[in-house]
Each structure stands twice: as structure tokens, then as C-alpha cells.
Backbone bond lengths (Angstrom), bond angles and torsions (degrees), N, CA, C in turn:
res aa  C-N    CA-C-N  psi(-1)  N-CA   C-N-CA  omega(-1)  CA-C   N-CA-C  phi
1 X - - - 1.439 - - 1.523 107.98 -
2 X 1.332 116.43 128.60 1.463 120.67 179.26 1.513 109.19 -94.29
3 X 1.305 114.73 146.13 1.464 117.54 179.66 1.513 109.14 -97.14
4 X 1.296 114.76 133.84 1.458 120.81 175.63 1.510 108.29 -93.48
5 X 1.303 115.58 129.26 1.458 118.51 178.07 1.521 107.46 -103.22
6 X 1.327 115.65 111.32 1.451 120.56 178.77 1.521 109.24 -82.96
7 X 1.317 114.66 143.90 1.463 118.95 177.02 1.529 108.26 -69.50
8 X 1.298 115.76 131.77 1.460 120.49 178.81 1.527 108.08 -72.93
9 X 1.326 116.17 127.74 1.466 120.00 -179.49 1.523 109.78 -122.31
10 X 1.322 114.46 164.09 1.458 120.11 179.03 1.521 108.62 -141.55
11 X 1.306 114.34 160.61 1.448 120.64 176.87 1.528 108.81 -70.60
12 X 1.329 116.93 154.06 1.462 119.99 178.29 1.537 113.19 -55.99
13 X 1.337 116.89 -36.26 1.465 120.05 -179.91 1.530 110.87 -62.30
14 X 1.320 116.64 -40.62 1.459 121.08 178.64 1.522 110.53 -66.24
15 X 1.334 116.32 -44.68 1.463 120.60 179.29 1.530 110.73 -62.72
16 X 1.338 117.00 -42.17 1.469 120.50 179.37 1.528 109.87 -62.18
17 X 1.319 116.19 -41.04 1.470 120.31 179.31 1.529 110.05 -62.65
18 X 1.330 116.79 -44.03 1.464 120.64 179.55 1.532 111.52 -66.05
19 X 1.331 116.84 -29.87 1.467 121.41 179.03 1.524 112.04 -84.82
20 X 1.340 116.71 -12.45 1.461 121.18 179.37 1.515 113.46 74.65
21 X 1.336 116.16 33.94 1.467 119.97 179.93 1.528 110.30 -125.28
22 X 1.312 115.42 159.83 1.458 123.13 179.19 1.522 108.56 -81.63
23 X 1.324 116.92 117.62 1.466 122.42 -173.76 1.527 112.95 -53.03
24 X 1.333 117.06 -45.66 1.455 120.21 -175.43 1.532 113.06 -64.78
25 X 1.322 117.39 -15.33 1.462 120.91 179.58 1.531 112.27 -94.23
26 X 1.327 116.61 -5.33 1.465 119.98 -179.55 1.521 110.04 -80.23
27 X 1.333 118.10 162.05 1.470 120.94 178.38 1.533 111.80 -60.53
28 X 1.322 115.61 152.23 1.465 121.51 -177.39 1.524 112.33 -57.10
29 X 1.330 117.70 -40.61 1.468 118.97 -178.19 1.529 111.60 -65.73
30 X 1.320 117.69 -28.98 1.464 121.27 175.53 1.530 109.54 -71.19
31 X 1.333 116.59 -44.21 1.467 121.56 -177.15 1.525 112.68 -66.96
32 X 1.322 117.25 -30.04 1.461 121.08 -172.57 1.521 114.39 -95.17
33 X 1.326 117.88 -12.29 1.456 120.30 -177.03 1.506 112.30 -101.34
34 X 1.319 114.51 -166.00 1.454 121.50 170.60 1.521 106.41 -117.48
35 X 1.296 116.03 156.33 1.455 120.79 -176.64 1.523 108.38 -119.18
36 X 1.314 115.88 125.84 1.465 119.44 177.60 1.518 109.08 -82.73
37 X 1.305 115.71 163.08 1.462 121.27 178.53 1.532 109.85 -59.46
38 X 1.335 117.21 -41.10 1.467 119.81 -179.80 1.530 111.23 -67.56
39 X 1.337 117.13 -36.53 1.472 119.71 176.61 1.531 110.40 -65.71
40 X 1.327 117.08 -40.96 1.461 120.81 177.72 1.530 110.52 -61.75
41 X 1.330 115.53 -45.28 1.470 119.57 178.53 1.522 111.21 -60.47
42 X 1.323 116.72 -39.73 1.463 120.79 178.59 1.530 110.91 -66.45
43 X 1.331 116.81 -41.35 1.470 120.04 177.51 1.526 111.13 -62.50
44 X 1.328 116.34 -37.59 1.462 119.83 179.41 1.532 111.43 -71.55
45 X 1.318 116.69 -39.50 1.463 121.14 -177.36 1.524 112.09 -75.88
46 X 1.315 116.43 -41.08 1.473 121.94 -177.30 1.527 109.74 -132.22
47 X 1.334 116.86 74.77 1.466 118.68 -175.85 1.536 112.40 -63.76
48 X 1.333 116.31 133.64 1.468 119.74 175.84 1.533 110.14 -70.86
49 X 1.317 116.13 171.15 1.471 121.67 -176.14 1.526 111.60 -56.40
50 X 1.334 117.93 -42.36 1.470 119.70 -177.58 1.533 111.33 -63.40
51 X 1.320 116.69 -36.49 1.463 120.20 -179.55 1.534 110.44 -71.98
52 X 1.315 116.84 -41.80 1.471 120.30 176.48 1.522 110.44 -59.99
53 X 1.335 116.41 -43.22 1.473 121.61 -179.85 1.523 110.87 -62.68
54 X 1.320 117.16 -46.26 1.472 120.78 179.82 1.526 111.32 -63.16
55 X 1.317 116.44 -41.85 1.466 119.14 -179.63 1.526 111.48 -66.90
56 X 1.307 116.15 -34.19 1.461 119.84 -177.61 1.528 112.32 -80.81
57 X 1.341 117.08 -46.17 1.463 120.60 -170.71 1.521 115.23 -113.12
58 X 1.315 117.84 -13.56 1.457 120.26 -179.75 1.512 112.33 83.77
59 X 1.302 116.87 -168.79 1.459 127.95 8.62 1.531 111.29 -66.75
60 X 1.329 113.87 145.68 1.456 120.98 -176.41 1.529 110.50 -103.79
61 X 1.344 117.79 145.20 1.464 120.93 175.10 1.532 110.06 -71.03
62 X 1.321 116.00 163.44 1.469 121.26 -175.88 1.529 114.90 -52.46
63 X 1.344 119.63 -43.60 1.469 117.44 179.92 1.536 112.71 -60.20
64 X 1.322 116.35 -36.89 1.462 120.26 179.53 1.527 110.12 -71.83
65 X 1.339 116.81 -41.65 1.469 120.72 178.09 1.523 109.45 -59.97
66 X 1.320 116.32 -46.50 1.467 120.38 -179.45 1.523 110.73 -60.71
67 X 1.323 117.10 -44.32 1.465 120.50 -179.99 1.528 111.37 -63.56
68 X 1.325 116.50 -42.32 1.466 119.81 -179.90 1.532 111.75 -65.94
69 X 1.326 116.57 -29.89 1.466 120.51 178.73 1.527 112.00 -87.52
70 X 1.324 116.93 -12.36 1.457 120.45 -179.73 1.516 113.75 76.25
71 X 1.339 115.61 32.53 1.462 120.48 -179.91 1.529 109.31 -133.78
72 X 1.316 116.36 176.96 1.464 120.85 177.96 1.529 110.24 -86.71
73 X 1.320 115.45 165.70 1.465 120.12 176.14 1.527 109.30 -64.80
74 X 1.332 117.08 -36.79 1.466 120.96 176.60 1.524 110.27 -62.62
75 X 1.328 115.75 -37.29 1.461 120.54 177.49 1.516 111.88 -62.92
76 X 1.329 115.55 -36.42 1.478 119.31 175.46 1.521 110.13 -60.08
77 X 1.320 115.55 -46.96 1.464 120.41 -179.30 1.527 110.71 -62.41
78 X 1.325 116.82 -43.60 1.462 119.78 178.77 1.526 110.75 -62.83
79 X 1.325 116.66 -30.44 1.465 121.11 178.43 1.521 113.06 -82.47
80 X 1.333 116.47 -1.86 1.458 120.25 178.01 1.520 114.36 84.60
81 X 1.320 117.38 12.19 1.467 121.10 179.52 1.527 107.86 -94.02
82 X 1.319 115.78 108.11 1.461 120.36 -179.00 1.522 112.11 -118.10
83 X 1.326 116.89 -16.46 1.460 121.04 -178.65 1.525 110.44 -98.67
84 X 1.336 116.23 157.44 1.467 119.18 174.85 1.531 109.23 -63.14
85 X 1.321 116.00 150.89 1.462 120.70 178.91 1.519 110.00 -123.27
86 X 1.315 115.48 151.98 1.459 120.77 174.56 1.522 108.23 -85.06
87 X 1.312 116.05 165.87 1.467 120.54 177.48 1.523 109.75 -58.86
88 X 1.322 116.87 -39.45 1.466 121.58 179.60 1.535 110.95 -61.21
89 X 1.324 116.38 -43.85 1.464 120.50 179.05 1.535 110.97 -65.82
90 X 1.319 116.40 -37.91 1.467 120.54 178.84 1.522 109.58 -64.86
91 X 1.315 116.58 -44.94 1.468 120.44 179.40 1.526 110.96 -63.58
92 X 1.332 117.21 -37.66 1.469 120.96 177.77 1.534 110.30 -64.21
93 X 1.328 116.17 -41.42 1.475 120.09 177.45 1.521 111.06 -62.46
94 X 1.328 116.06 -43.24 1.469 119.83 178.45 1.524 110.39 -60.37
95 X 1.326 116.65 -43.70 1.460 121.22 -178.51 1.528 111.10 -66.75
96 X 1.318 115.98 -39.86 1.466 121.58 -179.63 1.524 110.92 -69.51
97 X 1.330 116.49 -35.14 1.466 124.24 -179.29 1.529 112.83 46.16
98 X 1.348 116.43 62.97 1.465 118.08 177.46 1.524 110.43 -62.36
99 X 1.320 115.34 158.90 1.464 121.44 -176.11 1.521 112.04 -55.33
100 X 1.330 117.90 -42.02 1.460 120.73 -177.95 1.535 110.69 -63.13
101 X 1.339 117.90 -36.33 1.458 120.91 -179.61 1.528 110.83 -69.56
102 X 1.311 116.38 -42.65 1.466 121.00 177.54 1.527 109.62 -59.23
103 X 1.339 115.73 -44.91 1.466 121.05 -179.68 1.532 111.01 -64.13
104 X 1.331 116.93 -44.55 1.468 120.60 -179.08 1.527 111.67 -66.43
105 X 1.328 117.51 -36.26 1.463 120.29 177.18 1.526 110.34 -65.37
106 X 1.331 116.70 -39.81 1.468 120.74 177.98 1.521 109.67 -64.68
107 X 1.325 116.61 -42.58 1.465 121.05 178.42 1.524 110.29 -61.04
108 X 1.314 116.59 -45.62 1.466 121.13 -179.22 1.529 110.72 -63.81
109 X 1.304 116.42 -37.93 1.468 120.75 177.68 1.520 110.34 -62.76
110 X 1.324 117.44 -42.93 1.470 121.47 178.23 1.521 111.01 -64.27
111 X 1.323 116.68 -39.24 1.470 120.61 178.86 1.525 109.55 -62.46
112 X 1.327 116.33 -43.80 1.471 120.09 179.45 1.527 110.85 -62.89
113 X 1.333 116.88 -43.21 1.467 120.47 179.13 1.522 110.61 -61.38
114 X 1.326 116.74 -43.41 1.456 121.29 -179.90 1.525 110.30 -64.88
115 X 1.314 117.79 -38.96 1.461 121.59 178.32 1.522 110.48 -62.04
116 X 1.320 116.60 -43.49 1.467 121.16 177.83 1.522 110.12 -64.07
117 X 1.336 117.03 -43.64 1.464 121.04 -179.76 1.527 110.48 -59.62
118 X 1.307 117.45 -45.54 1.469 121.74 -178.88 1.523 110.57 -65.53
119 X 1.323 116.52 -41.07 1.460 120.35 179.12 1.527 110.50 -62.73
120 X 1.319 116.69 -43.59 1.465 120.67 178.24 1.530 111.44 -65.11
121 X 1.331 116.08 -40.90 1.466 120.45 178.23 1.524 110.47 -61.74
122 X 1.325 116.43 -45.62 1.463 120.12 -179.58 1.525 111.70 -64.83
123 X 1.326 117.35 -37.68 1.466 120.85 178.02 1.523 110.11 -65.88
124 X 1.338 116.32 -40.94 1.463 120.94 178.90 1.535 110.10 -63.14
125 X 1.333 116.54 -44.21 1.474 120.62 179.32 1.524 111.14 -63.37
126 X 1.321 116.51 -40.95 1.465 120.35 179.18 1.525 110.43 -64.13
127 X 1.329 116.93 -39.92 1.466 121.12 178.46 1.524 110.09 -65.42
128 X 1.335 116.87 -39.89 1.468 120.48 178.72 1.524 110.91 -65.12
129 X 1.332 116.78 -41.93 1.470 120.33 177.68 1.522 110.68 -62.87
130 X 1.319 116.06 -41.92 1.459 120.26 179.40 1.523 110.61 -63.82
131 X 1.332 116.50 -40.89 1.468 120.89 179.88 1.536 110.40 -65.16
132 X 1.341 116.97 -40.94 1.472 120.47 178.90 1.521 110.01 -65.64
133 X 1.306 116.57 -36.17 1.458 120.76 179.75 1.510 112.08 -66.30
134 X 1.310 118.44 -32.42 1.461 122.14 178.94 1.527 111.44 -77.36
135 X 1.339 116.29 -29.92 1.460 120.61 -179.71 1.525 112.07 -73.26
136 X 1.296 116.95 -26.58 1.470 120.91 -173.85 1.489 113.94 -70.37
């Protein structure tokens, strides 16, 4: 019995998420088809003009908007940003620096510091356990 290897495919929404682009801004043929793993790899390795344009100018999906603003996706929601934004709109928000954005950036900075602190603490504890294990 021979085994057939089917090409792994994904929905356009999944492929758009992996590419970091807003699905509704992609070409119709991308939105209406399925994307194979090899097609996704090719898009990542050699992005066509439409993909380069979307990545550069948007509109960007919420995870990308949040990353560009230096805040969490929840912070976007708290700030009232629910729609995709273009790079120009993101830059305008950064320049305007509304109070909610300043607050969310500070919150995100504290979260990052706490994450580093916990990681360092856990590494220190692991080293101490390892040292005790060698002494025994």
C-alpha cells in the first residue's frame, strides 16, 4: 500500500495571520482560495508587491498595530481602537501621544520588566537547585 501525502493547506485567514497582514486588504484570489504550506513559504521568502505594500503601509491587523504602538492588544481595546490602522494612522497616534497610549505604553513596560524579573528569579532558583543536587 502506497501512502499519499496530501499538501497541507490552510484557510486564507490563517495564512494572513501568519503573514501578519489584514485579510480584508489582501487580493480577492488570496481571500477566496486556500493556501498550501509551500505557497505560504514562498510568500514569506519572496513576497509579491501586494504583500510588501500591506506590510509597509497597512492596513495592519490588531496584533501588528499593538506591536507598532508598543502596547498590548487589550490596551488597544481599552484605547478604543478596534479597526485596523494604516502605518500613517499609527505614526499620527504616536505623534499625538494621547493619554491612554502613554498609560498603555507604561503598563506594557512594567509587564516586560516583571517578565524579565520572573525569568531571572526562575533561572536563579534552577541554578540553586542544581548546585544543591551536586553537593548531595
